[in-house]
FIKE-413845 format. One record per residue: residue number from 1; x, y, z of N, C-alpha, C in turn. Coordinates in steps of 0.05 Angstrom, whole numbers, always signed. Example, Ala and Ser with C-alpha at 12.3 -4.5 7.8 and 13.67 -1.06 7.14 Angstrom:
<zatis>
1:+264:-114:+156:+246:-90:+156:+264:-66:+156 .
2:+257:-45:+142:+273:-21:+143:+258:+1:+157 .
</zatis>
This chain:
<zatis>
1:+410:-1611:+609:+389:-1608:+630:+362:-1605:+616 .
2:+342:-1622:+625:+316:-1620:+612:+301:-1595:+621 .
3:+278:-1590:+608:+263:-1565:+613:+253:-1564:+642 .
4:+242:-1586:+652:+231:-1587:+679:+252:-1581:+699 .
5:+276:-1594:+696:+297:-1589:+715:+307:-1560:+714 .
6:+308:-1549:+690:+317:-1521:+687:+298:-1502:+701 .
7:+271:-1507:+696:+252:-1489:+709:+253:-1492:+739 .
8:+257:-1516:+749:+260:-1520:+778:+283:-1504:+789 .
9:+306:-1505:+774:+329:-1490:+783:+324:-1460:+783 .
10:+311:-1450:+761:+304:-1422:+760:+287:-1413:+783 .
11:+266:-1428:+789:+248:-1421:+811:+262:-1422:+838 .
12:+281:-1441:+841:+296:-1442:+866:+314:-1418:+869 .
13:+327:-1410:+847:+344:-1386:+847:+328:-1361:+854 .
14:+304:-1359:+842:+286:-1336:+848:+280:-1335:+878 .
15:+273:-1359:+889:+265:-1360:+917:+288:-1352:+936 .
16:+311:-1364:+931:+334:-1359:+949:+342:-1330:+947 .
17:+343:-1319:+922:+351:-1291:+918:+332:-1273:+932 .
18:+306:-1277:+930:+286:-1259:+941:+290:-1257:+971 .
19:+294:-1280:+984:+296:-1280:+1013:+321:-1266:+1023 .
20:+343:-1269:+1009:+368:-1259:+1019:+374:-1230:+1011 .
21:+366:-1222:+987:+377:-1197:+976:+357:-1175:+969 .
22:+331:-1181:+968:+312:-1162:+957:+312:-1136:+973 .
23:+318:-1137:+999:+316:-1113:+1015:+340:-1094:+1011 .
24:+357:-1101:+992:+379:-1083:+984:+370:-1065:+962 .
25:+345:-1068:+951:+336:-1054:+928:+310:-1040:+933 .
26:+311:-1017:+947:+286:-1002:+951:+274:-992:+924 .
27:+248:-991:+923:+235:-981:+899:+243:-952:+894 .
28:+251:-946:+870:+260:-919:+862:+243:-909:+839 .
29:+243:-882:+835:+228:-871:+812:+235:-884:+785 .
30:+261:-892:+782:+269:-902:+756:+258:-931:+751 .
31:+253:-946:+772:+242:-973:+767:+212:-975:+775 .
32:+200:-953:+783:+171:-953:+789:+155:-962:+765 .
33:+161:-952:+740:+145:-962:+717:+146:-992:+713 .
34:+170:-1004:+717:+173:-1033:+715:+157:-1047:+736 .
35:+157:-1036:+760:+141:-1048:+782:+112:-1047:+776 .
36:+102:-1025:+765:+74:-1023:+758:+67:-1041:+735 .
37:+85:-1044:+716:+80:-1063:+694:+78:-1092:+704 .
38:+95:-1098:+724:+94:-1125:+735:+68:-1131:+748 .
39:+58:-1113:+765:+32:-1118:+778:+9:-1116:+758 .
40:+12:-1100:+737:-9:-1098:+717:-11:-1125:+702 .
41:+11:-1138:+697:+10:-1165:+684:-4:-1185:+701 .
42:+1:-1184:+727:-12:-1203:+745:-42:-1197:+746 .
43:-50:-1171:+744:-78:-1163:+745:-94:-1170:+721 .
44:-80:-1180:+700:-94:-1188:+675:-113:-1212:+680 .
45:-108:-1227:+702:-124:-1251:+708:-139:-1247:+734 .
46:-164:-1239:+734:-179:-1234:+759:-184:-1259:+775 .
47:-181:-1283:+763:-184:-1308:+777:-160:-1325:+772 .
48:-148:-1335:+793:-125:-1353:+790:-129:-1377:+808 .
49:-124:-1400:+797:-126:-1425:+813:-100:-1440:+810 .
50:-94:-1457:+830:-70:-1472:+829:-66:-1489:+854 .
51:-41:-1498:+858:-34:-1515:+880:-15:-1500:+899 .
52:-16:-1506:+924:+2:-1493:+943:+16:-1514:+961 .
53:+40:-1507:+969:+54:-1521:+990:+61:-1501:+1011 .
54:+54:-1506:+1036:+60:-1487:+1058:+78:-1501:+1078 .
55:+98:-1485:+1087:+115:-1495:+1109:+117:-1472:+1130 .
56:+110:-1479:+1154:+113:-1460:+1176:+137:-1468:+1192 .
57:+158:-1452:+1193:+182:-1458:+1207:+180:-1446:+1235 .
58:+179:-1464:+1255:+177:-1455:+1283:+205:-1455:+1295 .
59:+219:-1432:+1291:+246:-1430:+1300:+249:-1434:+1330 .
60:+229:-1425:+1345:+231:-1427:+1374:+231:-1456:+1383 .
61:+218:-1474:+1367:+216:-1502:+1374:+234:-1520:+1358 .
62:+247:-1508:+1338:+265:-1524:+1321:+251:-1544:+1304 .
63:+228:-1538:+1295:+213:-1556:+1278:+197:-1541:+1257 .
64:+185:-1555:+1239:+168:-1543:+1219:+143:-1559:+1214 .
65:+122:-1546:+1205:+97:-1559:+1198:+91:-1554:+1169 .
66:+83:-1576:+1155:+78:-1574:+1126:+50:-1581:+1119 .
67:+39:-1568:+1099:+12:-1574:+1089:+12:-1568:+1059 .
68:-9:-1579:+1046:-11:-1574:+1017:-40:-1577:+1008 .
69:-46:-1566:+985:-73:-1567:+975:-76:-1549:+950 .
70:-100:-1538:+947:-106:-1521:+924:-113:-1493:+934 .
71:-109:-1473:+917:-117:-1446:+924:-133:-1433:+902 .
72:-149:-1413:+909:-164:-1397:+890:-160:-1368:+899 .
73:-153:-1351:+880:-152:-1322:+885:-171:-1309:+865 .
74:-192:-1296:+876:-212:-1282:+860:-211:-1253:+868 .
75:-205:-1235:+849:-200:-1207:+856:-224:-1194:+869 .
76:-248:-1202:+862:-272:-1189:+873:-283:-1203:+898 .
77:-271:-1226:+906:-281:-1241:+929:-261:-1245:+951 .
78:-237:-1254:+944:-217:-1259:+964:-201:-1284:+956 .
79:-195:-1300:+976:-178:-1324:+972:-190:-1348:+986 .
80:-183:-1371:+975:-190:-1397:+987:-165:-1414:+988 .
81:-159:-1425:+1012:-138:-1445:+1016:-152:-1471:+1022 .
82:-152:-1489:+1003:-166:-1515:+1006:-145:-1536:+1012 .
83:-140:-1541:+1038:-119:-1559:+1047:-127:-1588:+1044 .
84:-110:-1603:+1031:-115:-1632:+1027:-99:-1649:+1047 .
85:-74:-1641:+1053:-57:-1655:+1071:-44:-1635:+1091 .
86:-39:-1644:+1116:-44:-1670:+1127:-73:-1676:+1135 .
87:-89:-1654:+1138:-117:-1658:+1146:-134:-1640:+1128 .
88:-155:-1651:+1116:-172:-1635:+1098:-186:-1613:+1113 .
89:-185:-1589:+1102:-200:-1566:+1112:-199:-1544:+1091 .
90:-218:-1526:+1092:-220:-1504:+1073:-222:-1478:+1088 .
91:-206:-1458:+1081:-207:-1432:+1093:-212:-1411:+1071 .
92:-235:-1397:+1073:-241:-1376:+1054:-237:-1349:+1068 .
93:-223:-1331:+1054:-218:-1305:+1066:-230:-1283:+1048 .
94:-250:-1270:+1060:-261:-1246:+1046:-246:-1222:+1056 .
95:-258:-1198:+1050:-244:-1174:+1058:-245:-1169:+1088 .
96:-265:-1180:+1101:-267:-1176:+1130:-279:-1200:+1145 .
97:-276:-1224:+1133:-286:-1248:+1146:-270:-1272:+1138 .
98:-271:-1293:+1155:-259:-1318:+1149:-279:-1340:+1154 .
99:-281:-1358:+1135:-300:-1381:+1138:-284:-1407:+1135 .
100:-286:-1424:+1155:-271:-1449:+1155:-291:-1472:+1152 .
101:-284:-1491:+1135:-300:-1516:+1132:-281:-1540:+1136 .
102:-290:-1558:+1152:-275:-1583:+1156:-291:-1606:+1145 .
103:-277:-1628:+1137:-290:-1650:+1125:-312:-1661:+1143 .
104:-337:-1663:+1133:-359:-1673:+1148:-371:-1655:+1168 .
105:-362:-1629:+1168:-372:-1610:+1188:-383:-1585:+1174 .
106:-399:-1570:+1188:-411:-1546:+1177:-390:-1524:+1176 .
107:-396:-1503:+1161:-379:-1480:+1159:-379:-1465:+1186 .
108:-356:-1453:+1192:-353:-1438:+1217:-341:-1410:+1210 .
109:-355:-1389:+1219:-344:-1362:+1215:-324:-1357:+1237 .
110:-299:-1351:+1229:-278:-1346:+1249:-276:-1316:+1255 .
111:-270:-1310:+1279:-265:-1282:+1286:-240:-1271:+1272 .
112:-242:-1247:+1263:-218:-1234:+1251:-196:-1231:+1271 .
113:-204:-1226:+1296:-183:-1223:+1317:-169:-1250:+1322 .
114:-143:-1248:+1320:-127:-1272:+1323:-120:-1286:+1297 .
115:-132:-1276:+1275:-127:-1287:+1248:-118:-1266:+1229 .
116:-105:-1245:+1240:-96:-1223:+1224:-76:-1231:+1202 .
117:-60:-1252:+1208:-41:-1261:+1188:-55:-1269:+1162 .
118:-76:-1284:+1165:-90:-1294:+1141:-103:-1270:+1126 .
119:-117:-1253:+1141:-131:-1231:+1128:-111:-1211:+1115 .
120:-90:-1205:+1129:-71:-1186:+1117:-56:-1198:+1094 .
121:-51:-1224:+1095:-38:-1237:+1072:-57:-1236:+1048 .
122:-82:-1240:+1053:-102:-1239:+1031:-102:-1210:+1019 .
123:-101:-1190:+1036:-101:-1163:+1027:-77:-1157:+1010 .
124:-54:-1166:+1019:-29:-1161:+1004:-29:-1174:+977 .
125:-37:-1200:+976:-37:-1214:+951:-58:-1202:+932 .
126:-81:-1194:+944:-102:-1182:+927:-92:-1155:+915 .
127:-77:-1140:+931:-66:-1115:+921:-47:-1120:+898 .
128:-31:-1140:+900:-12:-1147:+879:-27:-1156:+854 .
129:-47:-1174:+858:-61:-1185:+835:-79:-1165:+822 .
130:-89:-1145:+837:-107:-1125:+825:-92:-1102:+813 .
131:-65:-1102:+816:-49:-1079:+806:-52:-1055:+823 .
132:-60:-1058:+848:-64:-1036:+867:-37:-1028:+878 .
133:-20:-1016:+862:+6:-1008:+872:+5:-987:+893 .
134:-15:-969:+892:-17:-948:+912:-23:-960:+939 .
135:-39:-981:+940:-45:-994:+965:-21:-1005:+978 .
136:-3:-1016:+962:+23:-1027:+972:+40:-1004:+982 .
137:+42:-982:+966:+59:-960:+974:+49:-946:+999 .
138:+23:-946:+1003:+12:-933:+1027:+18:-949:+1053 .
139:+20:-975:+1050:+22:-992:+1074:+49:-1005:+1078 .
140:+67:-1002:+1058:+93:-1016:+1060:+115:-998:+1049 .
141:+139:-1002:+1059:+163:-994:+1045:+168:-1016:+1025 .
142:+169:-1009:+999:+170:-1030:+978:+198:-1032:+967 .
143:+207:-1057:+963:+232:-1063:+950:+226:-1079:+926 .
144:+241:-1075:+904:+234:-1088:+879:+258:-1092:+861 .
145:+259:-1115:+849:+280:-1120:+828:+268:-1139:+807 .
146:+274:-1133:+782:+264:-1150:+760:+286:-1156:+741 .
147:+281:-1174:+722:+300:-1181:+702:+326:-1193:+713 .
148:+349:-1184:+704:+374:-1195:+712:+379:-1192:+742 .
149:+368:-1171:+754:+372:-1167:+783:+356:-1188:+798 .
150:+336:-1200:+786:+320:-1221:+799:+334:-1248:+799 .
151:+358:-1249:+788:+373:-1274:+790:+373:-1291:+765 .
152:+359:-1281:+744:+358:-1296:+719:+366:-1278:+696 .
153:+392:-1276:+691:+402:-1258:+670:+388:-1262:+643 .
154:+380:-1240:+630:+368:-1241:+604:+338:-1245:+605 .
155:+327:-1250:+629:+298:-1254:+631:+285:-1230:+644 .
156:+270:-1214:+629:+259:-1189:+640:+231:-1194:+652 .
157:+223:-1219:+655:+196:-1224:+666:+197:-1235:+694 .
158:+220:-1242:+704:+223:-1251:+731:+224:-1227:+749 .
159:+215:-1229:+774:+214:-1207:+792:+215:-1216:+821 .
160:+222:-1197:+838:+221:-1202:+867:+210:-1176:+880 .
161:+193:-1180:+899:+182:-1157:+914:+187:-1162:+944 .
162:+197:-1142:+958:+200:-1143:+987:+182:-1121:+999 .
163:+169:-1128:+1021:+150:-1110:+1034:+157:-1108:+1064 .
164:+163:-1083:+1072:+169:-1078:+1100:+145:-1061:+1111 .
165:+129:-1072:+1129:+104:-1060:+1137:+107:-1032:+1149 .
166:+90:-1014:+1141:+87:-987:+1153:+62:-987:+1170 .
167:+42:-1002:+1161:+16:-1003:+1175:+19:-1018:+1202 .
168:+9:-1007:+1224:+13:-1019:+1250:+0:-1046:+1253 .
169:-23:-1050:+1240:-37:-1075:+1242:-21:-1097:+1229 .
170:-8:-1091:+1207:+9:-1111:+1193:+35:-1116:+1208 .
171:+47:-1094:+1217:+73:-1097:+1230:+71:-1110:+1258 .
172:+46:-1113:+1267:+43:-1126:+1293:+49:-1156:+1292 .
173:+49:-1168:+1268:+55:-1196:+1265:+76:-1202:+1245 .
174:+80:-1185:+1225:+99:-1190:+1203:+122:-1170:+1203 .
175:+146:-1180:+1204:+170:-1162:+1203:+174:-1155:+1174 .
176:+171:-1174:+1156:+174:-1168:+1127:+161:-1191:+1111 .
177:+155:-1185:+1086:+142:-1204:+1068:+157:-1203:+1042 .
178:+162:-1226:+1030:+174:-1227:+1003:+156:-1243:+984 .
179:+156:-1235:+959:+142:-1249:+938:+161:-1251:+914 .
180:+159:-1272:+899:+175:-1274:+874:+160:-1291:+854 .
181:+167:-1286:+828:+154:-1301:+807:+161:-1291:+780 .
182:+144:-1296:+761:+147:-1288:+733:+121:-1278:+723 .
183:+107:-1294:+707:+80:-1286:+698:+59:-1291:+720 .
184:+68:-1304:+742:+50:-1310:+764:+67:-1309:+790 .
185:+54:-1307:+813:+67:-1308:+838:+75:-1337:+843 .
186:+100:-1342:+849:+110:-1370:+853:+116:-1375:+882 .
187:+127:-1355:+896:+135:-1359:+924:+127:-1335:+941 .
188:+118:-1341:+965:+111:-1320:+985:+124:-1329:+1011 .
189:+137:-1310:+1024:+149:-1316:+1050:+142:-1294:+1070 .
190:+132:-1302:+1093:+125:-1282:+1114:+144:-1287:+1138 .
191:+159:-1267:+1145:+177:-1268:+1168:+162:-1255:+1191 .
192:+154:-1272:+1211:+138:-1261:+1233:+156:-1249:+1254 .
193:+144:-1232:+1271:+160:-1218:+1292:+172:-1237:+1312 .
194:+159:-1260:+1316:+169:-1280:+1335:+191:-1297:+1324 .
195:+201:-1290:+1299:+222:-1304:+1286:+214:-1329:+1272 .
196:+188:-1336:+1272:+178:-1358:+1256:+175:-1349:+1227 .
197:+174:-1368:+1209:+172:-1361:+1180:+151:-1379:+1168 .
198:+134:-1366:+1151:+114:-1381:+1136:+122:-1379:+1106 .
199:+125:-1402:+1093:+133:-1403:+1065:+111:-1416:+1049 .
200:+105:-1403:+1026:+85:-1415:+1007:+99:-1418:+980 .
201:+94:-1441:+968:+102:-1446:+940:+77:-1451:+924 .
202:+72:-1434:+904:+48:-1436:+887:+56:-1448:+860 .
203:+39:-1466:+850:+45:-1479:+824:+19:-1487:+810 .
204:+22:-1496:+786:-1:-1506:+771:-22:-1485:+765 .
205:-13:-1460:+760:-32:-1438:+757:-50:-1442:+732 .
206:-76:-1436:+736:-95:-1434:+714:-112:-1410:+717 .
207:-125:-1401:+695:-138:-1375:+696:-167:-1377:+684 .
208:-185:-1389:+698:-213:-1391:+688:-226:-1363:+687 .
209:-246:-1361:+670:-259:-1335:+667:-280:-1331:+689 .
210:-289:-1352:+702:-308:-1350:+724:-306:-1374:+743 .
211:-317:-1370:+767:-317:-1392:+786:-341:-1410:+781 .
212:-339:-1436:+786:-362:-1453:+784:-379:-1451:+809 .
213:-402:-1464:+810:-421:-1461:+832:-408:-1470:+859 .
214:-393:-1492:+858:-380:-1501:+883:-360:-1481:+893 .
215:-344:-1469:+875:-324:-1450:+884:-337:-1424:+894 .
216:-358:-1415:+882:-373:-1392:+892:-383:-1397:+920 .
217:-393:-1421:+925:-404:-1428:+951:-383:-1427:+973 .
218:-357:-1432:+966:-336:-1431:+986:-333:-1404:+998 .
219:-340:-1383:+983:-338:-1355:+993:-362:-1346:+1008 .
220:-384:-1362:+1008:-409:-1352:+1020:-409:-1357:+1050 .
221:-421:-1339:+1064:-424:-1342:+1093:-446:-1361:+1100 .
222:-443:-1377:+1121:-464:-1397:+1128:-489:-1383:+1139 .
</zatis>
């Protein structure tokens, strides 16, 4: 088996394991240090760029919607989802605002009301990337497994995190959230209360030391 195929199999195992089994492993005092070490490793890179694939499974309708593009996570600014397919659009999420840009159109500031999923997802990912373990513990019941328990025997850098919301604003739309990866977040899954599921696959990670002028402009309000 070549290296690419092996890595693909590993990531698939991580993804399947996280969705099915992570909620059997509540965070305990004995694995809290490993949990903190995991988030600390992710926090070593204040800026992360890469590619994403999103699939929203509409169980009520028996169909799914797929999109793909590029993402930016900047610890001090927020997140950008730059969708390329099926329709170009850019969504920037700050701490309390959303700005959408469509091809050939001006930026639009979106109301936070009705877009809690995006804002809360940004908060959760930012908490993980910034090593803000206390923020996660305050707002979620946390489940965690790393190393062999993460489905890859002998590899102590793979991990899975499960989050069961305690915060009312988050629990109003998400029943649970899972994340999995290694030196970076690879998969994110949001199980919504209406039984729909949003899945993200992140790849092609890079870690620039700063944003360029165009990327900074994506976070600016019109």
